[in-house]
C-alpha positions, 0 to 999 in steps of 0.5 A: 500500500502506498503512503500519502507521500508516494501518491503525491505528484513529484516536481522534477528538475525540469519543473514538470510534475510527474504523474502519481503512481496511482494515476499511472496504474489507473491509466494502465487498467483503463487501457486494458479494460477498454481494449478487452471491452472493445474487442468483446473479450469482455462481452456486452452485459457482463456484470462486475464489482469494484472489488473484482476490478481492484483484484484483477488489476491490482489497484487501490480504490482511488485508481480503480474509480478513476479507470471506471469513471473514464469508461463510464464517460466514454459509454463503455461501462454503466454504473448500477447503484448498490450493485456494481457495474455492467459493460454497456450492452450492444443493440441494433440501434447502435449498429444503425447509429454508427453506420449512419454516421460512417456512411456520411463521413467516410465518403467525405473523407475519401473525397477529401483524401483523393490525390493525397494518399500514399499508395504503398502505405495503403496497400500494405494496410490492405494486405494486412486486412487479408492476411490469414495468420495461423491462429484461431478465428478469434485472433484472426478477427482481432488482426483484421480489425486492427488493420481495417481501422488503420486503413480507414484512419490513414484515409481520414488523416490524408483528408487533412481534417483533424475534427473529421479524424477525431470523429471517425476514430471514435466511430471506428472504435465503436464499430470494432466492438460491433464487429468483434461481437457479431463476427467473433461470437459467430467465429466468422472472419469478415469478407471485404471483397475488393472494396479497399483496392478499388478505393485505393485505385480511385484515390491515387487516380484523382477520381474523387467521385469514384472514391466517394462512391466506392467508400459509400458502397463499402460502408453500406455493404459492411453495415448489412453484414455486421447487422446480420451477425450482431443480431445472431450473436445477441440471440446466441449470447443474450448479451448477458454474461456473468462476470465469472463466465468464460468469454472468447479468451480469458473471460470476464474481469475476475 
């Protein structure tokens, strides 16, 4: 247990305040929990207590509450008075809302990025989306999601609009959770056909209309696939898993 002095900010020689150890541990726990929730290693609807989080991540009460508060603010966790916490459930409405925004913003990003992309970089990310590593399907989906997010964010960055980048970054995090639930529970790897390659061709050729069109079609097609898989997964899991139950890998928080 840290004493009061150990948990105080420390003034370094450069007059910069060092982050207290409790805050560092809280940030690490937040990062680990957020990744587990987004990847659906902790399934939507999972219930847990503060004590379980403290034990799992070796946190003090203050650090635990900092981590949980950040997750609550971002909408990943719900506080249940006198009962503990619950990982926010996934609904059909979530799929509708996320893709309704993606279908507007990603074609906009593609149009703005036309003629401004690095073809070699995008092609590397596109190949990574298709790589089928020799691991279980769950990990294949994880690799796909990471590469797919990087591909779409590279286009957003090339568009040169920082607000668009920040908005799409949040949407892609939410989409990652939807895809992980839908395809992960069903143990099926997403199939993106040749959409990414066509988007690259249009972006490099300076065809803004074509890039916008393919980007919109890609989002609409992927929405239909994701909706189907999410609905099936919600039926299969009821999106409610006790904290001690096993999930795709290490199961729960405890």
